[in-house]
TORVEX-528316 format. One record per residue (C-alpha): x, y, z; residue in one letter. Coordinates in steps of 0.5 Angstrom, whole numbers, padded with zeros to 4 digits, always signed. Each point is the difference from the previous one (the first is absolute). Layout:
N
XYZa
...
//
This chain:
123
+0000+0000+0000m
+0003+0007-0002a
+0000+0006+0005n
-0006+0004+0001q
-0003+0006+0002l
-0007+0000+0003s
-0004+0006+0000a
-0007+0000+0004t
-0003+0007+0001g
-0007+0003+0000a
-0003+0007-0002i
-0006+0004+0002q
-0003+0006-0002y
-0003+0004+0006l
-0005+0006-0001q
-0001+0003+0007n
+0003-0005+0003g
-0005-0005-0003v
+0003-0006-0005v
-0003+0001-0007q
+0004-0005-0003e
+0005-0005+0002s
+0004-0006-0003f
+0006-0004+0001g
+0006-0004-0003v
+0002-0006+0004a
+0007-0004-0001q
+0002+0002-0007r
+0006-0003-0001l
+0006+0002-0004i
+0006-0004-0002s
+0006+0003+0001i
+0008-0002+0000t
+0005+0002+0005g
+0000+0000+0008n
-0005+0006+0001g
+0000+0008-0002s
+0005+0006-0001v
-0002+0007+0003g
+0000+0005+0005n
-0004+0002+0005d
+0001+0008-0001g
+0003+0001-0007y
+0001+0007-0001s
-0003+0002-0007v
+0003+0005-0004a
-0003+0006-0004n
+0004-0003-0006s
-0002-0007-0004d
+0004-0005+0004t
+0001-0007+0000a
-0002-0004+0006l
+0005-0004+0003p
-0002-0008-0001v
+0006-0003+0003g
+0002-0004-0007g
-0006-0003-0001i
+0000-0001-0008a
-0007-0002-0001n
-0005+0003+0004l
-0007-0002+0001r
-0004+0005+0005c
+0001+0006+0004l
-0004+0002+0006f
+0001+0008+0002a
-0003+0004+0005i
+0001+0008+0000n
+0002+0002+0007l
-0001+0007-0001d
-0005+0005+0002p
+0000+0005-0005t
+0004-0002-0007n
-0002-0005-0005n
+0004-0006-0003i
+0000-0002-0007i
+0003-0007-0001i
+0002-0002-0008k
+0002-0006-0003d
+0007+0003-0001a
+0004+0007+0000v
-0004+0004-0005g
-0005-0006-0001g
-0007-0001+0000h
-0004+0002+0007t
-0003-0006+0004l
-0003+0003+0006a
+0000+0007+0003t
-0001+0000+0007l
-0003+0005+0004l
+0002+0002+0007p
-0001-0007+0004g
-0002-0004-0006d
+0003-0007-0001w
+0000-0005-0006c
+0001-0007-0002f
+0003+0000-0007i
+0001-0006-0005p
+0006+0002-0004l
+0001-0001-0007p
+0005-0005-0002s
+0004+0006-0004t
+0000+0004+0007c
+0007-0001+0003t
+0001+0006+0004a
-0006+0004+0002p
+0001+0007+0001s
-0003+0005+0005t
-0001+0008+0000i
-0003+0005+0005s
-0005+0006-0002s
+0004+0004+0005a
+0005-0001+0006g
+0003-0007+0002t
-0006-0004+0002p
+0001-0007+0004l
-0002-0006-0003m
+0000-0007+0002f
+0001-0006-0005y
+0001-0007-0002r
+0002-0003-0006v
-0001-0008-0002f
+0004-0004-0005p
-0004-0004-0005i
//
């Protein structure tokens, strides 16, 4: 059996504190190789397009990121100068299955040097 990520989560839409819509994902498995992830709990995102340190992982499978900044947006791209994969508003998070062509995702901030938590996983 291959190494696997297990994803479980729930999303609720509340209106005035009352649940209007709710759905969940129960134990979706994503096969990966390697022994875990590479990342940073407090990566300082520059306001110039900069490659994320991926610790020598040649074939990336997915990226999990959280914008820890209370003010500034973070843009995640598939490469320096590449296509935008996500824009994280303050406090936003994302889980992105990366395209097979993505070998070095990049980030850029809207202003300042916001902190971002991230992890990348090998294919």
